[in-house]
C-alpha positions as CSV (number, residue, x, y, z in Angstrom):
1,I,-9.6,-25.9,4.8
2,G,-10.5,-23.6,1.9
3,V,-8.3,-20.5,1.6
4,L,-9.3,-17.6,-0.6
5,G,-5.8,-16.1,-1.0
6,G,-3.6,-13.8,-3.0
7,M,-4.4,-10.8,-0.8
8,S,-1.5,-10.6,-0.7
9,N,0.8,-13.5,-1.5
10,Q,2.8,-12.6,1.7
11,A,-0.3,-13.1,3.8
12,T,-1.3,-16.2,1.9
13,A,2.1,-17.8,2.4
14,E,2.0,-17.1,6.1
15,Y,-1.6,-18.5,6.4
16,Y,-0.4,-21.7,4.8
17,R,2.6,-22.0,7.1
18,L,0.6,-21.2,10.2
19,L,-2.3,-23.5,9.3
20,N,0.2,-26.4,9.0
21,A,2.1,-25.4,12.1
22,E,-1.1,-25.2,14.2
23,T,-2.4,-28.5,12.8
24,N,0.9,-30.2,13.6
25,R,0.9,-28.7,17.1
26,R,-2.5,-30.3,17.7
27,L,-1.9,-33.7,16.0
28,G,1.8,-34.2,16.2
29,G,3.8,-36.6,14.0
30,W,3.9,-35.6,10.4
31,E,0.4,-34.2,10.3
32,I,-0.4,-31.0,8.4
33,A,-3.6,-29.4,7.1
34,E,-5.5,-30.5,4.0
35,T,-6.0,-27.2,2.1
36,V,-7.5,-25.9,-1.0
37,I,-6.0,-22.5,-1.9
38,V,-7.4,-20.3,-4.6
39,G,-5.1,-17.4,-5.1
40,V,-6.4,-14.2,-6.8
41,N,-4.3,-11.6,-8.7
42,F,-3.4,-9.0,-6.1
43,G,-3.1,-6.5,-9.0
44,N,-6.9,-6.8,-9.4
45,I,-7.5,-6.4,-5.7
46,E,-5.3,-3.3,-5.6
47,H,-7.2,-1.8,-8.5
48,F,-10.6,-2.5,-6.8
49,V,-9.4,-0.9,-3.5
50,R,-7.9,2.2,-5.1
51,N,-10.9,2.8,-7.2
52,N,-13.6,1.9,-4.7
53,S,-14.8,-0.7,-7.1
54,W,-16.5,-2.8,-4.4
55,T,-19.2,-4.3,-6.6
56,E,-16.6,-5.6,-9.0
57,A,-14.5,-6.9,-6.2
58,G,-17.5,-8.8,-4.8
59,E,-18.2,-10.4,-8.1
60,Y,-14.6,-11.3,-8.7
61,L,-14.2,-12.9,-5.3
62,A,-17.5,-14.7,-5.6
63,A,-16.3,-16.7,-8.5
64,K,-13.1,-17.5,-6.7
65,A,-14.9,-18.5,-3.5
66,L,-17.1,-20.9,-5.5
67,A,-14.0,-22.3,-7.2
68,T,-12.7,-23.1,-3.7
69,Q,-15.9,-24.9,-2.8
70,H,-15.9,-26.8,-6.1
71,A,-12.3,-27.9,-5.5
72,G,-13.5,-29.7,-2.3
73,A,-13.1,-27.3,0.5
74,D,-15.3,-28.1,3.5
75,F,-15.3,-24.4,4.7
76,L,-13.8,-21.1,3.6
77,I,-11.6,-18.4,5.1
78,C,-10.5,-15.2,3.3
79,V,-7.0,-14.0,4.1
80,S,-7.8,-10.2,3.9
81,N,-9.5,-8.0,6.4
82,T,-10.1,-5.4,3.6
83,M,-11.9,-7.8,1.3
84,H,-14.3,-8.8,4.1
85,R,-16.1,-5.7,3.1
86,V,-17.6,-7.7,0.2
87,A,-17.9,-11.0,2.2
88,P,-21.8,-10.8,2.0
89,R,-21.4,-11.0,-1.8
90,F,-18.7,-13.6,-2.2
91,T,-20.3,-15.9,0.4
92,R,-23.9,-15.5,-0.9
93,D,-23.9,-18.6,-3.1
94,L,-21.7,-20.8,-1.0
95,Q,-23.0,-24.0,0.5
96,I,-20.1,-24.4,2.9
97,P,-19.5,-22.4,6.1
98,F,-17.4,-19.2,6.2
99,I,-15.3,-18.2,9.1
100,H,-15.3,-14.4,9.3
101,I,-12.0,-12.9,10.3
102,A,-13.5,-10.6,12.9
103,D,-15.2,-13.4,14.9
104,P,-12.1,-15.0,16.5
105,T,-10.6,-11.5,17.1
106,G,-13.8,-10.3,18.7
107,I,-14.0,-13.3,20.9
108,A,-10.4,-12.8,22.0
109,M,-11.0,-9.2,22.8
110,R,-14.2,-10.0,24.7
111,D,-12.4,-12.7,26.7
112,A,-9.6,-10.3,27.5
113,G,-12.1,-7.8,28.9
114,V,-11.3,-4.9,26.6
115,R,-14.1,-2.6,25.4
116,R,-12.3,0.0,23.4
117,V,-9.5,-0.8,20.9
118,G,-7.5,0.8,18.2
119,L,-7.6,-0.6,14.7
120,L,-4.7,-0.6,12.2
121,G,-5.3,-1.7,8.6
122,T,-5.6,-0.5,5.1
123,R,-7.4,2.8,4.5
124,P,-10.7,1.1,3.7
125,V,-10.5,-0.8,6.9
126,M,-9.8,2.2,9.0
127,E,-12.2,4.6,7.2
128,A,-15.2,2.4,6.4
129,A,-17.8,1.1,8.9
130,F,-18.0,-2.5,7.9
131,L,-15.5,-3.9,10.5
132,K,-16.2,-1.2,13.1
133,D,-19.9,-2.0,13.0
134,Y,-19.2,-5.7,13.1
135,Y,-17.1,-5.5,16.3
136,S,-19.6,-3.0,17.9
137,T,-22.8,-4.9,17.0
138,K,-21.6,-8.4,17.7
139,F,-19.1,-7.9,20.5
140,G,-19.9,-4.6,22.1
141,I,-16.4,-3.3,21.3
142,E,-15.8,0.3,20.4
143,I,-13.2,0.8,17.6
144,M,-10.9,3.8,17.4
145,V,-8.7,4.6,14.4
146,P,-5.6,6.8,13.8
147,D,-6.0,10.3,12.5
148,K,-6.1,10.9,8.8
149,G,-2.4,11.6,8.4
150,E,-1.5,8.5,10.3
151,Q,-4.0,6.4,8.3
152,T,-2.3,7.5,5.1
153,E,1.1,6.3,6.4
154,V,-0.2,3.1,7.8
155,D,-1.9,2.3,4.5
156,R,1.3,3.3,2.5
157,I,3.4,0.9,4.5
158,I,1.0,-1.9,3.8
159,F,0.7,-1.4,0.1
160,N,4.3,-0.2,-0.7
161,E,6.2,-2.4,1.7
162,L,4.5,-5.3,3.6
163,V,2.7,-6.8,0.6
164,R,6.2,-6.9,-1.1
165,G,7.8,-8.5,1.9
166,Q,9.7,-5.4,2.9
167,L,10.0,-5.1,6.7
168,L,11.7,-1.8,7.6
169,D,12.7,-0.7,11.1
170,K,11.5,2.9,10.5
171,S,8.1,1.6,9.5
172,R,7.9,-0.5,12.6
173,A,8.8,2.6,14.7
174,T,6.0,4.5,12.9
175,Y,3.5,1.7,13.8
176,V,4.6,1.7,17.4
177,D,4.1,5.5,17.6
178,V,0.6,5.3,16.1
179,C,-0.3,2.5,18.5
180,E,1.0,4.5,21.5
181,R,-1.0,7.5,20.5
182,L,-4.1,5.4,20.2
183,H,-3.4,4.0,23.6
184,A,-3.0,7.6,25.0
185,R,-6.4,8.4,23.6
186,G,-8.0,5.5,25.5
187,A,-7.5,2.3,23.4
188,E,-7.1,-0.7,25.7
189,G,-5.6,-2.8,22.9
190,I,-4.8,-2.7,19.2
191,V,-6.3,-4.9,16.5
192,L,-3.7,-5.7,13.8
193,G,-6.5,-5.5,11.1
194,C,-4.3,-6.3,8.1
195,T,-3.0,-9.8,7.6
196,E,0.5,-8.6,6.9
197,I,1.0,-6.3,9.9
198,F,2.0,-9.1,12.3
199,L,5.1,-9.6,10.1
200,L,6.3,-6.2,11.1
201,L,4.8,-5.5,14.5
202,G,4.6,-7.9,17.5
203,Q,3.7,-8.0,21.1
204,D,7.4,-7.5,22.1
205,D,7.3,-4.1,20.3
206,L,4.4,-2.9,22.6
207,P,4.7,-4.9,25.8
208,D,2.2,-2.7,27.7
209,I,-0.6,-2.7,25.0
210,P,-2.4,-5.9,24.1
211,L,-2.2,-6.7,20.4
212,F,-4.9,-8.8,18.7
213,D,-3.4,-10.3,15.6
214,T,-6.3,-11.1,13.2
215,T,-4.0,-13.5,11.2
216,S,-3.0,-15.9,14.0
217,L,-6.5,-15.8,15.6
218,H,-8.1,-16.6,12.3
219,V,-5.7,-19.5,11.7
220,K,-6.4,-21.0,15.1
221,A,-10.1,-20.7,14.6
222,A,-9.9,-22.4,11.2
223,V,-7.8,-25.3,12.5
224,E,-10.2,-25.7,15.5
225,F,-13.2,-25.8,13.1
226,A,-11.5,-28.4,10.9
227,H,-10.5,-30.5,13.9
228,A,-14.1,-30.4,15.2
229,K,-15.3,-31.6,11.8
230,A,-12.8,-34.4,11.4
């Protein structure tokens, strides 16, 4: 399993833990996943995001994705919803498959019968069309987002707290309030569209609103793909 990581180190560490746990759950014994992890400098990613430097981001990640392939990965996953915005660029020269983070999430939502969901993530995820259009075009699912003020706070919590491993009760309460308002507007579920959000917010916090955690769904899809190739 090739892992394009470092976005952030918190998410990457969780991906590694969950990939191994899911592999061991399937295979038992002492089995864990064989992985190639290429970690990028999150300082560079933060700069690209804050400055809307998406061309530079794509070029930077393209070199890292190729390094993952050259290191022996059989396929690639990227641990960031946000950086899937430049997935067409960083996958362009790959000769190995790429598992898009939205595919297992879209399948899970379609299987659950939801047609309209709220999306939490970084500001680029919530503002831009790349994930909204992906879910709509491929899965027929309408995406709703928080209002502008809420987007600012959701994004702030991700960049100032979650990527630093800070899990604060007041921030969890903020996320719960945002989700409940989306639900009141008609969202049938919520996509945790940032790979750190599941560290703060879980299904127990919103028992009446289905949550679709992109991290865990992505991990399960990756292990299933690896298992099928073995």
